[in-house]
N, C-alpha and C positions, 0 to 999 in steps of 0.2 A: 504494500500500500504506500502511495506517495503522499507525503504530508506537504500540502501547499499552503503557505501562509499568505493571506490576502492583505493583512494590515502591516505593510512594510512602512518604514519611516517616510518614504516618498508619498505614498497614498494618504497617510495620516496628515501630512503637511498640506496636501492639496485639499483634503476634506475640511480641515480647519480654515484654510483660506476661503473656501466657498461658504462655510458657515458664517464667518465674519463678514464677508461681502453681502450675504443675504440679510444679515442682521442690520447692517448699515443701511441697505436699501429699504428695508422694512421701516426703520426709524424715520427716514426721510419721507416716505410715503405717509406715515401716520402724522408726522409734523404738518405736512401740507393739508391733509384732510381735516385735522383739528383746527388749523388756522382758518380754513375756509368756513367751517361750521360756526366758529366763534364770532365771525363778522356778522352782527345782527343788522338787518335792514333798518333804515331810519323810520321813525314813527313821527310823522309830521303833524303838528297841531297848529291850527289857525290862530294868529294873533288877534287881539280884540278889535283894533281899528285898522282899516286899510290905509295904505300910504298913497293917496291919489288913486291912480288906476292899478296900482300894484297891491297884491295881497301878501302880507308877511306870514311866513310859516317858521316855526321853530321845531327842531328835532328833540324829542324826549330821550333818545339814546345817546347821541353824541354832542348835543348842544349847539349845533350849527343853525344859522339863520339863513333863510332863502326867501326870495321874492318871485312871484309869478304874476302874469297878467291874465291868467285863467282862473276858473273857480276850483281847479284841482291842485293838490299839492305837488311839489317837485317829484320827479321819478328817481333821481340819483342823489346820493349823499353829497353834501357840499362841504364836509369837514376838512377835506384835503386841499381845498382851494386857498390860495394865499394871495395877498395883494389887496388892492382896493382902488379907490379913486385917487 
């Protein structure tokens, strides 16, 4: 009978490398999935008085302020916008 050993140091090293690579890729995927889920959409609330023809909305999630000339709230979050007049 021939005794054949499959777990030589070379195959153990390759197996460990693949396990480490798979773990790193899994961590990266989980990070991006959790990051995307934690970004909650804005919940726009109408301000009390309109500013002329513009209606002011404030977000209850991020605190951003936005103005629209329609009766509907903004579709996108405005917290990342910088600058002004």
